[in-house]
Legacy VTK file of the C-alpha trace (Angstrom):
# vtk DataFile Version 3.0
C-alpha trace
ASCII
DATASET POLYDATA
POINTS 329 float
-28.891 46.357 -90.629
-33.028 46.343 -89.810
-34.367 45.482 -86.978
-35.854 42.571 -88.702
-32.808 41.283 -89.436
-30.846 41.908 -86.145
-34.087 39.651 -84.670
-32.961 37.269 -86.997
-29.094 36.950 -86.668
-29.707 36.943 -82.795
-31.899 33.495 -83.375
-29.093 32.207 -85.477
-26.355 33.010 -82.899
-28.472 31.478 -80.225
-29.389 28.146 -82.190
-25.184 28.086 -82.756
-24.391 28.434 -79.307
-27.315 26.058 -77.856
-25.481 23.712 -80.927
-22.263 24.116 -79.145
-23.643 23.558 -75.652
-25.456 20.540 -76.654
-21.866 18.984 -78.256
-19.856 19.824 -75.263
-22.536 18.397 -72.846
-22.554 15.144 -75.115
-18.798 14.954 -74.783
-18.891 15.581 -71.226
-18.807 13.256 -68.426
-21.969 12.309 -67.713
-23.724 9.509 -67.927
-25.851 10.274 -70.849
-22.991 11.904 -72.560
-20.545 9.044 -71.870
-23.377 6.780 -73.835
-24.143 9.043 -76.368
-20.572 9.564 -77.051
-19.779 5.887 -77.295
-22.654 4.804 -79.359
-21.546 7.796 -81.993
-17.843 7.134 -81.718
-17.950 3.021 -81.722
-21.775 1.265 -81.983
-22.948 2.814 -85.446
-19.487 2.747 -86.886
-18.835 -1.044 -85.717
-22.474 -2.237 -86.657
-22.037 -0.765 -90.430
-18.550 -2.222 -90.797
-19.572 -5.866 -89.543
-22.454 -5.352 -92.301
-20.102 -4.580 -95.407
-17.335 -7.051 -93.825
-20.238 -9.510 -93.904
-21.186 -8.667 -97.668
-17.039 -8.126 -98.863
-16.779 -12.251 -97.013
-19.450 -13.395 -98.988
-18.103 -11.873 -102.557
-14.482 -13.182 -101.372
-11.629 -11.759 -100.306
-9.273 -13.420 -102.500
-11.261 -12.523 -105.887
-11.338 -8.500 -104.429
-7.307 -8.609 -103.732
-7.125 -10.334 -107.288
-9.360 -7.493 -108.848
-7.445 -4.384 -107.308
-6.319 -1.964 -109.685
-2.575 -2.585 -111.696
-1.993 1.173 -112.481
0.365 3.306 -110.051
-1.407 6.220 -111.111
-4.347 5.182 -109.636
-3.018 4.851 -106.081
-1.336 8.524 -106.818
-4.466 10.220 -107.516
-5.921 8.108 -104.445
-4.482 10.261 -102.076
-5.576 13.662 -103.176
-9.331 14.067 -102.158
-8.233 13.692 -98.437
-6.485 17.501 -99.073
-8.946 19.105 -100.943
-11.590 20.374 -98.579
-9.013 21.207 -95.692
-7.283 23.216 -98.012
-10.191 25.055 -99.211
-11.157 25.849 -95.527
-7.790 27.370 -94.868
-7.939 29.671 -97.929
-11.898 30.372 -96.669
-11.188 30.939 -93.442
-8.645 33.016 -93.728
-10.226 34.991 -95.952
-13.468 35.603 -93.600
-11.264 36.201 -90.560
-8.389 38.061 -91.979
-5.970 36.083 -89.895
-3.367 34.922 -91.951
-0.936 32.434 -90.784
-2.373 32.426 -87.274
-4.830 30.104 -88.884
-2.944 26.190 -89.335
-3.950 23.619 -91.859
-3.903 21.521 -89.219
-6.917 22.634 -87.744
-8.953 22.000 -90.801
-6.870 18.404 -91.134
-8.494 17.712 -87.664
-11.779 19.778 -88.818
-12.335 17.245 -91.590
-11.255 14.168 -89.333
-14.163 14.821 -86.423
-16.900 15.226 -89.536
-15.461 11.888 -91.205
-15.084 9.761 -88.112
-17.654 11.231 -85.652
-20.587 12.928 -86.475
-21.185 16.078 -89.008
-20.640 19.489 -87.946
-18.419 18.475 -85.078
-15.664 19.670 -87.343
-16.906 22.993 -86.957
-17.533 23.086 -83.001
-13.864 22.278 -82.937
-12.896 24.925 -85.172
-15.016 27.366 -83.403
-13.584 26.582 -80.099
-10.181 26.273 -80.960
-10.440 29.853 -82.708
-11.895 31.472 -79.707
-9.283 30.075 -77.468
-6.520 30.721 -79.672
-7.273 34.022 -82.253
-7.930 37.395 -81.087
-11.652 37.411 -82.955
-14.898 38.785 -82.136
-17.239 35.406 -80.965
-20.147 36.967 -83.139
-17.297 37.390 -86.132
-16.525 34.042 -85.434
-20.040 32.666 -84.982
-21.185 33.998 -88.343
-18.065 33.105 -90.161
-18.986 29.472 -89.154
-22.712 29.483 -89.492
-22.577 30.817 -92.971
-20.007 29.102 -94.410
-21.857 25.835 -93.329
-25.264 27.483 -95.119
-22.894 28.174 -98.482
-21.315 24.988 -98.200
-24.407 22.721 -98.078
-26.125 25.127 -100.894
-22.856 24.801 -103.157
-23.068 20.908 -102.701
-26.610 20.712 -103.526
-26.186 22.695 -106.842
-23.380 20.079 -107.502
-25.589 17.583 -107.069
-28.671 18.747 -108.707
-26.557 19.693 -111.604
-24.796 15.947 -111.569
-28.545 14.174 -111.601
-29.397 16.618 -114.318
-26.605 15.512 -116.507
-27.150 12.102 -115.758
-31.215 12.091 -116.636
-30.777 14.467 -120.045
-28.085 12.440 -121.286
-29.876 9.346 -120.454
-27.090 7.718 -118.401
-30.018 7.487 -115.914
-33.582 6.454 -116.872
-36.544 7.433 -114.767
-39.406 5.701 -116.590
-41.728 7.816 -114.649
-40.428 10.937 -115.467
-41.864 11.569 -118.656
-40.589 15.220 -118.907
-38.425 17.403 -121.199
-35.134 19.070 -120.476
-36.305 22.242 -119.977
-38.467 21.226 -116.646
-35.451 19.476 -115.353
-32.988 22.601 -115.811
-35.782 24.888 -114.119
-36.207 22.207 -111.060
-32.241 22.166 -110.936
-32.208 25.465 -111.033
-33.812 25.923 -107.307
-30.675 25.350 -105.433
-29.341 28.559 -107.749
-32.682 30.692 -106.646
-31.700 30.281 -103.115
-28.088 31.107 -103.208
-29.446 34.185 -105.138
-32.135 34.990 -102.905
-29.217 34.881 -99.904
-27.523 37.501 -102.052
-30.082 39.722 -102.555
-31.095 39.710 -98.803
-27.582 40.025 -97.930
-27.515 41.932 -94.179
-31.391 40.623 -93.541
-29.925 36.690 -93.763
-26.366 36.587 -93.146
-23.911 38.776 -91.548
-21.369 38.145 -94.723
-21.104 40.984 -97.148
-22.330 40.583 -100.804
-17.893 40.027 -101.894
-18.194 37.457 -99.352
-21.059 35.804 -99.928
-19.820 35.462 -103.536
-16.687 34.615 -102.868
-17.174 31.833 -99.924
-19.831 30.405 -102.326
-16.985 30.296 -105.490
-15.018 28.237 -103.163
-16.974 26.023 -101.874
-18.560 25.531 -105.600
-14.833 24.832 -106.923
-14.009 22.561 -103.983
-16.973 20.254 -105.152
-16.079 20.210 -108.540
-12.529 19.608 -107.940
-13.617 16.841 -105.543
-15.988 15.328 -108.721
-13.186 15.340 -110.950
-10.398 13.513 -108.828
-13.284 10.785 -107.988
-14.278 10.724 -111.746
-10.432 10.002 -112.413
-10.102 7.676 -109.834
-12.538 5.318 -111.132
-11.681 5.772 -115.006
-7.914 5.139 -113.699
-8.967 1.827 -111.835
-10.360 0.397 -114.887
-13.262 -1.328 -112.473
-15.894 0.370 -114.909
-16.210 -0.266 -118.553
-17.473 3.245 -119.584
-17.554 6.626 -118.363
-20.955 6.949 -118.012
-20.429 3.949 -115.233
-17.811 6.452 -113.546
-20.480 9.116 -113.510
-22.730 6.960 -111.560
-20.259 6.090 -109.012
-19.499 9.659 -108.639
-22.982 11.030 -108.514
-23.541 7.962 -105.932
-20.491 8.978 -103.649
-22.289 12.507 -103.877
-25.488 11.599 -102.679
-24.472 9.517 -99.664
-22.079 12.844 -98.641
-25.280 15.012 -98.888
-27.111 12.760 -96.307
-27.464 14.804 -92.778
-26.255 13.439 -89.732
-25.236 10.294 -90.856
-22.019 8.764 -89.273
-19.115 6.536 -90.973
-20.419 8.149 -94.521
-17.184 6.241 -96.047
-18.627 2.911 -95.095
-22.273 3.642 -95.625
-20.615 4.430 -99.299
-19.151 1.136 -99.998
-22.338 -0.720 -98.727
-24.263 1.277 -101.255
-21.580 0.943 -104.199
-21.623 -2.508 -103.482
-25.196 -2.912 -103.739
-25.165 -0.396 -106.896
-22.686 -2.756 -108.667
-24.920 -5.860 -108.370
-27.752 -4.205 -110.276
-25.304 -3.034 -113.170
-23.246 -4.706 -115.709
-19.613 -4.169 -114.345
-17.435 -6.658 -111.752
-18.322 -6.934 -108.887
-14.826 -8.007 -107.392
-13.157 -4.914 -109.779
-15.663 -2.283 -107.927
-15.489 -3.834 -104.287
-11.772 -3.308 -104.976
-11.992 0.120 -105.193
-14.559 0.903 -103.144
-12.055 -0.695 -100.136
-8.844 1.231 -101.286
-10.624 4.339 -101.191
-12.040 3.764 -97.750
-8.870 2.013 -96.274
-6.448 4.920 -97.946
-8.744 7.646 -96.416
-8.865 5.616 -93.028
-4.936 5.562 -93.006
-4.407 9.222 -94.043
-7.049 10.021 -91.195
-4.687 8.346 -88.436
-1.447 8.853 -89.861
-1.417 12.477 -90.796
-4.033 13.350 -88.000
-5.178 10.662 -85.115
-1.572 9.671 -84.444
-0.412 13.127 -83.952
-2.923 14.552 -82.611
-2.755 12.211 -79.949
0.901 12.453 -79.342
0.341 16.181 -78.732
-2.238 15.737 -76.487
-0.065 12.892 -74.212
2.728 15.583 -74.323
0.527 18.199 -73.378
-0.595 16.324 -70.432
3.051 15.367 -69.512
3.891 19.025 -69.389
1.161 20.071 -67.423
1.442 17.218 -64.679
5.182 18.241 -64.133
4.086 21.849 -64.032
1.701 20.768 -60.947
4.746 18.810 -59.150
LINES 1 330
329 0 1 2 3 4 5 6 7 8 9 10 11 12 13 14 15 16 17 18 19 20 21 22 23 24 25 26 27 28 29 30 31 32 33 34 35 36 37 38 39 40 41 42 43 44 45 46 47 48 49 50 51 52 53 54 55 56 57 58 59 60 61 62 63 64 65 66 67 68 69 70 71 72 73 74 75 76 77 78 79 80 81 82 83 84 85 86 87 88 89 90 91 92 93 94 95 96 97 98 99 100 101 102 103 104 105 106 107 108 109 110 111 112 113 114 115 116 117 118 119 120 121 122 123 124 125 126 127 128 129 130 131 132 133 134 135 136 137 138 139 140 141 142 143 144 145 146 147 148 149 150 151 152 153 154 155 156 157 158 159 160 161 162 163 164 165 166 167 168 169 170 171 172 173 174 175 176 177 178 179 180 181 182 183 184 185 186 187 188 189 190 191 192 193 194 195 196 197 198 199 200 201 202 203 204 205 206 207 208 209 210 211 212 213 214 215 216 217 218 219 220 221 222 223 224 225 226 227 228 229 230 231 232 233 234 235 236 237 238 239 240 241 242 243 244 245 246 247 248 249 250 251 252 253 254 255 256 257 258 259 260 261 262 263 264 265 266 267 268 269 270 271 272 273 274 275 276 277 278 279 280 281 282 283 284 285 286 287 288 289 290 291 292 293 294 295 296 297 298 299 300 301 302 303 304 305 306 307 308 309 310 311 312 313 314 315 316 317 318 319 320 321 322 323 324 325 326 327 328
């Protein structure tokens, strides 16, 4: 590694450590830490939930319930998105860290839980702290694995977002009257994330601690995860019967993808419900049917979070504390 690359790597390492220290401080028992933690955990989500609940009440809960999807296959497919990212992360980090079964799926379910219900990258902080405590791995390797995976995940998500938006514009599913350009200029604009990814691959050790093979494998796993998620969400909308055409299904899939790319926005699922209802009001679709699907997607995800991750995690912590109390006494 060159001197410049070593300096850059050290800067990134220090930035990550600083972020970890801030996260720990925010969750500490200091006055400002408790205030910030409660605001992020409860204040903002409750405000969003109140606004969305008001909009749903105006639409009519009876109408929404009557418009719920009738196909049982819809409800089966609705369970799948919850597991896509944890399984992809499990595959990826076992590969990067070389620890095999010592790294369980439970950790990545919790990582998803924290990123979904708390704040972006809080799950990465949890993963780093857990692995540092429970796995025999050098801090530098663990830090670079978490950091570089996050960078490549963002790049893969951005690539998929650009490609989705390009398909919508090029195929005239979404019209942008002010943009009077042909297909090739749009394709060139959409290739920008690919150029950035290529730069990371070419720069290699000057920009990242991963080898070129690891860069390609990591990016491929994240890209595959994004594509699988898009396909599953498209199937959810198609099977719901809430939208009259495949083009409308693609619009809502792209809208969900755009919301998930918003940085540092808590409770993105609730945000998507509000934006989705607003979008339905501007389209020739049934607002109650769209609202029913949005509520189902959010409710099922929340139930899975609580039943699969939240409650077992809470019981584990309670059992650990009881055991610790007995040991002290």
